VOTI-356389 format. One record per atom (N, C-alpha, C): atom name; y, z, x. Coordinates in Angstrom, 3 decimals, padded with zeros to 6 digits. Example, Ala and Ser with C-alpha at 12.3 -4.5 7.8 and 13.67 -1.06 7.14 Angstrom:
<recs>
+-------+----------+----------+----------+
| atomo |       py |       pz |       px |
+-------+----------+----------+----------+
|     N | -005.690 |  007.800 |  013.190 |
|    CA | -004.500 |  007.800 |  012.300 |
|     C | -003.300 |  007.800 |  013.200 |
|     N | -002.250 |  007.080 |  012.850 |
|    CA | -001.060 |  007.140 |  013.670 |
|     C |  000.030 |  007.870 |  012.900 |
+-------+----------+----------+----------+
</recs>
This chain:
<recs>
+-------+----------+----------+----------+
| atomo |       py |       pz |       px |
+-------+----------+----------+----------+
|     N | -103.740 | -084.578 |  136.949 |
|    CA | -102.460 | -084.598 |  136.263 |
|     C | -101.950 | -086.034 |  136.131 |
|     N | -102.162 | -086.839 |  137.159 |
|    CA | -101.708 | -088.230 |  137.139 |
|     C | -102.375 | -088.985 |  135.980 |
|     N | -103.663 | -088.761 |  135.787 |
|    CA | -104.388 | -089.430 |  134.699 |
|     C | -103.878 | -088.972 |  133.338 |
|     N | -103.595 | -087.690 |  133.224 |
|    CA | -103.049 | -087.141 |  131.980 |
|     C | -101.722 | -087.819 |  131.644 |
|     N | -100.836 | -087.902 |  132.616 |
|    CA | -099.506 | -088.489 |  132.409 |
|     C | -099.639 | -089.973 |  132.067 |
|     N | -100.561 | -090.677 |  132.695 |
|    CA | -100.765 | -092.090 |  132.394 |
|     C | -101.209 | -092.277 |  130.943 |
|     N | -102.176 | -091.499 |  130.502 |
|    CA | -102.625 | -091.599 |  129.105 |
|     C | -101.502 | -091.205 |  128.156 |
|     N | -100.750 | -090.190 |  128.496 |
|    CA | -099.615 | -089.755 |  127.687 |
|     C | -098.625 | -090.915 |  127.536 |
|     N | -098.304 | -091.576 |  128.641 |
|    CA | -097.352 | -092.687 |  128.608 |
|     C | -097.874 | -093.844 |  127.760 |
|     N | -099.148 | -094.170 |  127.901 |
|    CA | -099.719 | -095.268 |  127.112 |
|     C | -099.671 | -094.929 |  125.628 |
|     N | -100.033 | -093.708 |  125.265 |
|    CA | -099.995 | -093.317 |  123.858 |
|     C | -098.565 | -093.246 |  123.331 |
|     N | -097.628 | -092.839 |  124.152 |
|    CA | -096.218 | -092.818 |  123.759 |
|     C | -095.746 | -094.236 |  123.421 |
|     N | -096.090 | -095.188 |  124.270 |
|    CA | -095.712 | -096.583 |  124.021 |
|     C | -096.407 | -097.095 |  122.759 |
|     N | -097.696 | -096.805 |  122.627 |
|    CA | -098.439 | -097.242 |  121.433 |
|     C | -097.831 | -096.640 |  120.169 |
|     N | -097.462 | -095.377 |  120.196 |
|    CA | -096.867 | -094.733 |  119.022 |
|     C | -095.567 | -095.414 |  118.627 |
|     N | -094.763 | -095.778 |  119.608 |
|    CA | -093.509 | -096.482 |  119.321 |
|     C | -093.772 | -097.866 |  118.729 |
|     N | -094.707 | -098.587 |  119.299 |
|    CA | -095.037 | -099.926 |  118.793 |
|     C | -095.596 | -099.836 |  117.380 |
|     N | -096.581 | -098.958 |  117.182 |
|    CA | -097.178 | -098.820 |  115.848 |
|     C | -096.145 | -098.339 |  114.833 |
|     N | -095.306 | -097.402 |  115.234 |
|    CA | -094.255 | -096.909 |  114.341 |
|     C | -093.310 | -098.016 |  113.917 |
|     N | -092.935 | -098.866 |  114.870 |
|    CA | -092.056 | -099.981 |  114.545 |
|     C | -092.746 | -100.963 |  113.599 |
|     N | -093.989 | -101.313 |  113.894 |
|    CA | -094.710 | -102.273 |  113.051 |
|     C | -094.861 | -101.726 |  111.629 |
|     N | -095.297 | -100.477 |  111.509 |
|    CA | -095.535 | -099.901 |  110.183 |
|     C | -094.227 | -099.652 |  109.439 |
|     N | -093.333 | -098.887 |  110.049 |
|    CA | -092.139 | -098.453 |  109.318 |
|     C | -090.964 | -099.425 |  109.441 |
|     N | -090.901 | -100.180 |  110.524 |
|    CA | -089.806 | -101.116 |  110.705 |
|     C | -090.079 | -102.498 |  110.139 |
|     N | -091.346 | -102.864 |  110.014 |
|    CA | -091.687 | -104.185 |  109.500 |
|     C | -092.443 | -104.116 |  108.168 |
|     N | -093.621 | -103.499 |  108.185 |
|    CA | -094.486 | -103.517 |  106.990 |
|     C | -093.872 | -102.784 |  105.795 |
|     N | -093.189 | -101.679 |  106.045 |
|    CA | -092.621 | -100.886 |  104.948 |
|     C | -091.116 | -101.095 |  104.769 |
|     N | -090.554 | -102.011 |  105.514 |
|    CA | -089.103 | -102.237 |  105.476 |
|     C | -088.590 | -102.495 |  104.055 |
|     N | -089.241 | -103.388 |  103.326 |
|    CA | -088.821 | -103.698 |  101.960 |
|     C | -088.952 | -102.510 |  101.032 |
|     N | -090.032 | -101.741 |  101.198 |
|    CA | -090.226 | -100.538 |  100.374 |
|     C | -089.124 | -099.519 |  100.642 |
|     N | -088.767 | -099.356 |  101.898 |
|    CA | -087.711 | -098.404 |  102.243 |
|     C | -086.349 | -098.888 |  101.739 |
|     N | -086.120 | -100.204 |  101.797 |
|    CA | -084.849 | -100.764 |  101.321 |
|     C | -084.666 | -100.525 |  099.824 |
|     N | -085.767 | -100.405 |  099.096 |
|    CA | -085.698 | -100.178 |  097.649 |
|     C | -085.313 | -098.737 |  097.307 |
|     N | -085.367 | -097.831 |  098.285 |
|    CA | -085.011 | -096.421 |  098.055 |
|     C | -084.013 | -095.940 |  099.104 |
|     N | -082.860 | -096.591 |  099.220 |
|    CA | -081.915 | -096.241 |  100.285 |
|     C | -081.385 | -094.815 |  100.181 |
|     N | -081.388 | -094.252 |  098.979 |
|    CA | -080.871 | -092.896 |  098.802 |
|     C | -081.742 | -091.855 |  099.506 |
|     N | -082.967 | -092.215 |  099.879 |
|    CA | -083.883 | -091.272 |  100.531 |
|     C | -083.843 | -091.355 |  102.056 |
|     N | -083.070 | -092.294 |  102.573 |
|    CA | -083.083 | -092.534 |  104.015 |
|     C | -081.673 | -092.533 |  104.593 |
|     N | -081.602 | -092.328 |  105.889 |
|    CA | -080.326 | -092.426 |  106.597 |
|     C | -079.896 | -093.893 |  106.623 |
|     N | -078.609 | -094.114 |  106.755 |
|    CA | -078.127 | -095.473 |  106.994 |
|     C | -078.631 | -095.901 |  108.372 |
|     N | -078.632 | -097.195 |  108.641 |
|    CA | -079.093 | -097.685 |  109.941 |
|     C | -078.255 | -097.099 |  111.066 |
|     N | -076.961 | -097.022 |  110.863 |
|    CA | -076.072 | -096.452 |  111.883 |
|     C | -076.421 | -094.986 |  112.159 |
|     N | -076.631 | -094.222 |  111.105 |
|    CA | -076.981 | -092.810 |  111.262 |
|     C | -078.370 | -092.665 |  111.883 |
|     N | -079.297 | -093.515 |  111.474 |
|    CA | -080.644 | -093.483 |  112.059 |
|     C | -080.592 | -093.778 |  113.552 |
|     N | -079.771 | -094.721 |  113.939 |
|    CA | -079.628 | -095.037 |  115.369 |
|     C | -079.138 | -093.829 |  116.161 |
|     N | -078.223 | -093.059 |  115.569 |
|    CA | -077.719 | -091.862 |  116.254 |
|     C | -078.796 | -090.790 |  116.399 |
|     N | -079.776 | -090.805 |  115.544 |
|    CA | -080.843 | -089.802 |  115.564 |
|     C | -082.135 | -090.303 |  116.205 |
|     N | -082.112 | -091.501 |  116.759 |
|    CA | -083.323 | -092.120 |  117.311 |
|     C | -083.964 | -091.278 |  118.409 |
|     N | -083.168 | -090.591 |  119.194 |
|    CA | -083.708 | -089.783 |  120.285 |
|     C | -084.688 | -088.729 |  119.757 |
|     N | -084.452 | -088.234 |  118.549 |
|    CA | -085.359 | -087.240 |  117.978 |
|     C | -086.722 | -087.849 |  117.664 |
|     N | -086.727 | -089.111 |  117.287 |
|    CA | -087.993 | -089.795 |  117.061 |
|     C | -088.746 | -089.954 |  118.375 |
|     N | -088.023 | -090.292 |  119.425 |
|    CA | -088.659 | -090.426 |  120.738 |
|     C | -089.232 | -089.093 |  121.206 |
|     N | -088.504 | -088.024 |  120.990 |
|    CA | -089.006 | -086.696 |  121.356 |
|     C | -090.261 | -086.379 |  120.544 |
|     N | -090.254 | -086.717 |  119.273 |
|    CA | -091.435 | -086.499 |  118.433 |
|     C | -092.634 | -087.295 |  118.916 |
|     N | -092.423 | -088.572 |  119.240 |
|    CA | -093.519 | -089.397 |  119.755 |
|     C | -094.021 | -088.860 |  121.088 |
|     N | -093.118 | -088.414 |  121.943 |
|    CA | -093.512 | -087.876 |  123.245 |
|     C | -094.351 | -086.609 |  123.081 |
|     N | -093.924 | -085.726 |  122.196 |
|    CA | -094.678 | -084.477 |  122.024 |
|     C | -096.034 | -084.738 |  121.381 |
|     N | -096.090 | -085.600 |  120.388 |
|    CA | -097.388 | -085.856 |  119.746 |
|     C | -098.330 | -086.602 |  120.685 |
|     N | -097.817 | -087.506 |  121.493 |
|    CA | -098.664 | -088.239 |  122.439 |
|     C | -099.267 | -087.300 |  123.476 |
|     N | -098.452 | -086.406 |  124.006 |
|    CA | -098.973 | -085.423 |  124.961 |
|     C | -100.003 | -084.516 |  124.323 |
|     N | -099.741 | -084.097 |  123.095 |
|    CA | -100.699 | -083.236 |  122.390 |
|     C | -102.016 | -083.969 |  122.133 |
|     N | -101.943 | -085.259 |  121.781 |
|    CA | -103.174 | -086.018 |  121.545 |
|     C | -104.039 | -086.088 |  122.801 |
|     N | -103.416 | -086.316 |  123.940 |
|    CA | -104.170 | -086.374 |  125.194 |
|     C | -104.769 | -085.007 |  125.503 |
|     N | -103.972 | -083.983 |  125.400 |
|    CA | -104.434 | -082.633 |  125.733 |
|     C | -105.556 | -082.175 |  124.793 |
|     N | -105.373 | -082.328 |  123.507 |
|    CA | -106.388 | -081.871 |  122.548 |
|     C | -107.679 | -082.665 |  122.714 |
|     N | -107.576 | -083.963 |  122.921 |
|    CA | -108.786 | -084.766 |  123.117 |
|     C | -109.568 | -084.268 |  124.328 |
|     N | -108.857 | -083.987 |  125.414 |
|    CA | -109.518 | -083.487 |  126.624 |
|     C | -110.271 | -082.187 |  126.375 |
|     N | -109.786 | -081.358 |  125.458 |
|    CA | -110.424 | -080.071 |  125.191 |
|     C | -111.719 | -080.220 |  124.388 |
|     N | -111.843 | -081.284 |  123.613 |
|    CA | -112.993 | -081.401 |  122.717 |
|     C | -113.905 | -082.585 |  122.969 |
|     N | -113.687 | -083.318 |  124.063 |
|    CA | -114.520 | -084.482 |  124.337 |
|     C | -115.965 | -084.049 |  124.578 |
|     N | -116.884 | -084.838 |  124.043 |
|    CA | -118.306 | -084.532 |  124.151 |
|     C | -119.026 | -085.695 |  124.818 |
|     N | -120.287 | -085.471 |  125.159 |
|    CA | -121.101 | -086.531 |  125.761 |
|     C | -121.698 | -087.398 |  124.649 |
|     N | -120.842 | -088.117 |  123.990 |
|    CA | -121.222 | -089.037 |  122.919 |
|     C | -120.490 | -090.344 |  123.148 |
|     N | -120.862 | -091.396 |  122.442 |
|    CA | -120.166 | -092.678 |  122.636 |
|     C | -118.659 | -092.548 |  122.413 |
|     N | -117.886 | -093.110 |  123.336 |
|    CA | -116.430 | -092.950 |  123.333 |
|     C | -115.785 | -093.516 |  122.077 |
|     N | -116.266 | -094.642 |  121.567 |
|    CA | -115.639 | -095.259 |  120.396 |
|     C | -115.771 | -094.361 |  119.168 |
|     N | -116.958 | -093.814 |  118.976 |
|    CA | -117.191 | -092.917 |  117.841 |
|     C | -116.322 | -091.663 |  117.972 |
|     N | -116.230 | -091.138 |  119.192 |
|    CA | -115.389 | -089.959 |  119.406 |
|     C | -113.919 | -090.267 |  119.137 |
|     N | -113.467 | -091.450 |  119.556 |
|    CA | -112.082 | -091.829 |  119.322 |
|     C | -111.770 | -091.944 |  117.836 |
|     N | -112.691 | -092.535 |  117.081 |
|    CA | -112.511 | -092.658 |  115.633 |
|     C | -112.539 | -091.285 |  114.980 |
|     N | -113.493 | -090.469 |  115.369 |
|    CA | -113.595 | -089.106 |  114.819 |
|     C | -112.328 | -088.310 |  115.116 |
|     N | -111.854 | -088.412 |  116.338 |
|    CA | -110.647 | -087.696 |  116.733 |
|     C | -109.440 | -088.196 |  115.947 |
|     N | -109.292 | -089.518 |  115.862 |
|    CA | -108.184 | -090.089 |  115.111 |
|     C | -108.196 | -089.656 |  113.653 |
|     N | -109.382 | -089.631 |  113.056 |
|    CA | -109.485 | -089.216 |  111.654 |
|     C | -109.089 | -087.747 |  111.492 |
|     N | -109.545 | -086.901 |  112.402 |
|    CA | -109.192 | -085.480 |  112.334 |
|     C | -107.683 | -085.278 |  112.484 |
|     N | -107.074 | -086.029 |  113.393 |
|    CA | -105.624 | -085.926 |  113.591 |
|     C | -104.893 | -086.397 |  112.334 |
|     N | -105.355 | -087.485 |  111.736 |
|    CA | -104.747 | -087.999 |  110.504 |
|     C | -104.832 | -086.959 |  109.389 |
|     N | -105.995 | -086.313 |  109.266 |
|    CA | -106.178 | -085.277 |  108.232 |
|     C | -105.258 | -084.083 |  108.483 |
|     N | -104.996 | -083.789 |  109.734 |
|    CA | -104.166 | -082.643 |  110.103 |
|     C | -102.671 | -082.950 |  110.054 |
|     N | -102.298 | -084.201 |  110.270 |
|    CA | -100.875 | -084.531 |  110.382 |
|     C | -100.406 | -085.493 |  109.296 |
|     N | -100.724 | -086.741 |  109.424 |
|    CA | -100.167 | -087.782 |  108.559 |
|     C | -100.440 | -087.562 |  107.079 |
|     N | -101.674 | -087.299 |  106.728 |
|    CA | -102.006 | -087.133 |  105.309 |
|     C | -101.216 | -085.992 |  104.668 |
|     N | -101.244 | -084.772 |  105.222 |
|    CA | -100.462 | -083.711 |  104.574 |
|     C | -098.949 | -083.940 |  104.630 |
|     N | -098.450 | -084.556 |  105.710 |
|    CA | -097.014 | -084.802 |  105.793 |
|     C | -096.542 | -085.726 |  104.681 |
|     N | -097.224 | -086.851 |  104.517 |
|    CA | -096.778 | -087.798 |  103.499 |
|     C | -097.013 | -087.270 |  102.086 |
|     N | -098.059 | -086.491 |  101.882 |
|    CA | -098.252 | -085.873 |  100.568 |
|     C | -097.166 | -084.830 |  100.292 |
|     N | -096.763 | -084.109 |  101.326 |
|    CA | -095.677 | -083.132 |  101.169 |
|     C | -094.361 | -083.839 |  100.875 |
|     N | -094.073 | -084.915 |  101.615 |
|    CA | -092.861 | -085.686 |  101.328 |
|     C | -092.870 | -086.169 |  099.883 |
|     N | -094.010 | -086.624 |  099.415 |
|    CA | -094.127 | -087.118 |  098.040 |
|     C | -093.858 | -085.993 |  097.034 |
|     N | -094.297 | -084.795 |  097.389 |
|    CA | -094.092 | -083.655 |  096.491 |
|     C | -092.623 | -083.235 |  096.401 |
|     N | -091.869 | -083.428 |  097.480 |
|    CA | -090.481 | -082.931 |  097.488 |
|     C | -089.418 | -084.025 |  097.409 |
|     N | -089.802 | -085.269 |  097.620 |
|    CA | -088.853 | -086.380 |  097.522 |
|     C | -089.371 | -087.383 |  096.498 |
|     N | -088.485 | -088.052 |  095.806 |
|    CA | -088.927 | -088.971 |  094.751 |
|     C | -089.385 | -090.343 |  095.267 |
|     N | -090.304 | -090.350 |  096.241 |
|    CA | -090.846 | -091.617 |  096.725 |
|     C | -091.770 | -092.204 |  095.674 |
|     N | -091.763 | -093.512 |  095.500 |
|    CA | -092.742 | -094.139 |  094.604 |
|     C | -094.157 | -093.931 |  095.146 |
|     N | -095.093 | -093.688 |  094.255 |
|    CA | -096.477 | -093.448 |  094.667 |
|     C | -097.067 | -094.590 |  095.477 |
|     N | -096.701 | -095.830 |  095.136 |
|    CA | -097.224 | -096.986 |  095.877 |
|     C | -096.758 | -096.978 |  097.331 |
|     N | -095.531 | -096.535 |  097.571 |
|    CA | -095.011 | -096.467 |  098.944 |
|     C | -095.772 | -095.393 |  099.720 |
|     N | -095.989 | -094.269 |  099.094 |
|    CA | -096.722 | -093.177 |  099.760 |
|     C | -098.152 | -093.617 |  100.074 |
|     N | -098.782 | -094.315 |  099.157 |
|    CA | -100.141 | -094.813 |  099.408 |
|     C | -100.153 | -095.763 |  100.605 |
|     N | -099.151 | -096.620 |  100.713 |
|    CA | -099.052 | -097.522 |  101.870 |
|     C | -098.822 | -096.729 |  103.149 |
|     N | -097.920 | -095.753 |  103.099 |
|    CA | -097.646 | -094.942 |  104.286 |
|     C | -098.920 | -094.261 |  104.768 |
|     N | -099.637 | -093.652 |  103.859 |
|    CA | -100.866 | -092.934 |  104.207 |
|     C | -101.908 | -093.894 |  104.769 |
|     N | -102.052 | -095.051 |  104.153 |
|    CA | -103.050 | -096.032 |  104.607 |
|     C | -102.695 | -096.594 |  105.980 |
|     N | -101.436 | -096.987 |  106.156 |
|    CA | -101.020 | -097.529 |  107.452 |
|     C | -101.127 | -096.469 |  108.544 |
|     N | -100.784 | -095.241 |  108.215 |
|    CA | -100.883 | -094.163 |  109.201 |
|     C | -102.344 | -093.894 |  109.574 |
|     N | -103.248 | -094.030 |  108.624 |
|    CA | -104.672 | -093.865 |  108.948 |
|     C | -105.078 | -094.886 |  110.007 |
|     N | -104.728 | -096.139 |  109.801 |
|    CA | -105.061 | -097.180 |  110.776 |
|     C | -104.407 | -096.880 |  112.120 |
|     N | -103.144 | -096.510 |  112.091 |
|    CA | -102.414 | -096.204 |  113.319 |
|     C | -103.060 | -095.063 |  114.091 |
|     N | -103.372 | -093.978 |  113.413 |
|    CA | -103.919 | -092.809 |  114.105 |
|     C | -105.350 | -093.069 |  114.569 |
|     N | -106.118 | -093.840 |  113.824 |
|    CA | -107.450 | -094.229 |  114.304 |
|     C | -107.333 | -095.051 |  115.585 |
|     N | -106.384 | -095.985 |  115.616 |
|    CA | -106.170 | -096.776 |  116.830 |
|     C | -105.727 | -095.898 |  117.996 |
|     N | -104.867 | -094.932 |  117.727 |
|    CA | -104.433 | -094.007 |  118.793 |
|     C | -105.626 | -093.219 |  119.328 |
|     N | -106.510 | -092.789 |  118.431 |
|    CA | -107.707 | -092.068 |  118.863 |
|     C | -108.610 | -092.933 |  119.720 |
|     N | -108.793 | -094.181 |  119.332 |
|    CA | -109.640 | -095.097 |  120.096 |
|     C | -109.011 | -095.418 |  121.451 |
|     N | -107.713 | -095.649 |  121.477 |
|    CA | -107.026 | -095.902 |  122.752 |
|     C | -107.187 | -094.694 |  123.673 |
|     N | -106.976 | -093.508 |  123.143 |
|    CA | -107.101 | -092.279 |  123.931 |
|     C | -108.519 | -092.144 |  124.481 |
|     N | -109.518 | -092.336 |  123.626 |
|    CA | -110.916 | -092.207 |  124.053 |
|     C | -111.272 | -093.267 |  125.090 |
|     N | -110.795 | -094.490 |  124.880 |
|    CA | -111.088 | -095.553 |  125.831 |
|     C | -110.477 | -095.296 |  127.195 |
|     N | -109.235 | -094.843 |  127.209 |
|    CA | -108.585 | -094.515 |  128.482 |
|     C | -109.273 | -093.336 |  129.161 |
|     N | -109.652 | -092.341 |  128.371 |
|    CA | -110.345 | -091.173 |  128.924 |
|     C | -111.664 | -091.610 |  129.558 |
|     N | -112.385 | -092.492 |  128.876 |
|    CA | -113.680 | -092.967 |  129.379 |
|     C | -113.493 | -093.695 |  130.704 |
|     N | -112.504 | -094.566 |  130.763 |
|    CA | -112.258 | -095.324 |  131.999 |
|     C | -111.866 | -094.391 |  133.142 |
|     N | -111.005 | -093.431 |  132.839 |
|    CA | -110.565 | -092.509 |  133.885 |
|     C | -111.717 | -091.626 |  134.343 |
|     N | -112.543 | -091.199 |  133.400 |
|    CA | -113.700 | -090.359 |  133.745 |
|     C | -114.673 | -091.140 |  134.613 |
|     N | -114.905 | -092.403 |  134.265 |
|    CA | -115.803 | -093.248 |  135.059 |
|     C | -115.258 | -093.426 |  136.476 |
|     N | -113.954 | -093.597 |  136.605 |
|    CA | -113.341 | -093.750 |  137.923 |
|     C | -113.499 | -092.479 |  138.751 |
|     N | -113.333 | -091.325 |  138.110 |
|    CA | -113.495 | -090.045 |  138.809 |
|     C | -114.943 | -089.879 |  139.262 |
|     N | -115.889 | -090.187 |  138.364 |
|    CA | -117.306 | -090.062 |  138.722 |
|     C | -117.661 | -091.007 |  139.860 |
|     N | -117.157 | -092.226 |  139.817 |
|    CA | -117.429 | -093.205 |  140.872 |
|     C | -116.837 | -092.733 |  142.192 |
|     N | -115.632 | -092.212 |  142.181 |
|    CA | -115.006 | -091.693 |  143.395 |
|     C | -115.821 | -090.526 |  143.940 |
|     N | -116.306 | -089.666 |  143.054 |
|    CA | -117.131 | -088.524 |  143.469 |
|     C | -118.423 | -088.971 |  144.113 |
|     N | -119.039 | -090.021 |  143.555 |
|    CA | -120.276 | -090.552 |  144.130 |
|     C | -120.024 | -091.140 |  145.504 |
|     N | -118.922 | -091.868 |  145.630 |
|    CA | -118.618 | -092.467 |  146.915 |
|     C | -118.349 | -091.390 |  147.956 |
|     N | -117.656 | -090.318 |  147.553 |
|    CA | -117.369 | -089.228 |  148.476 |
|     C | -118.654 | -088.516 |  148.866 |
|     N | -119.554 | -088.293 |  147.898 |
|    CA | -120.815 | -087.602 |  148.182 |
|     C | -121.711 | -088.431 |  149.076 |
|     N | -121.648 | -089.771 |  148.915 |
|    CA | -122.489 | -090.643 |  149.733 |
|     C | -121.958 | -090.792 |  151.151 |
|     N | -120.676 | -090.578 |  151.358 |
|    CA | -120.049 | -090.813 |  152.673 |
|     C | -120.423 | -089.784 |  153.685 |
+-------+----------+----------+----------+
</recs>
């Protein structure tokens, strides 16, 4: 459980950092061009806790789902595969749905989808890398216990 919570916390922090870089920095100008589609900064600040809850739930789900499907294959490839599957299941349909129901410019949606692909691939790789390290530590501890 301790290892699960540690990976959850790392992914939660990564999600916040990546979210800020993508949506707070890289897409800031694009969002400023369509203020009618977004909350004011003051209103967004009041709703920030909901974003944190969303990041917390998705980070925990990423750790849990990865643990259910991890295979005896190279960790980097698994992390990329996992990240891509998560992107196909979440980010891609979400932003396409937003585009269908809100008048976002197509160029902004293309940027959102592209940046989210990179973000989710990185989250998958971070998750796989942490899982690999934790698994190696468990195996090493088991060997030491068996040898003692």
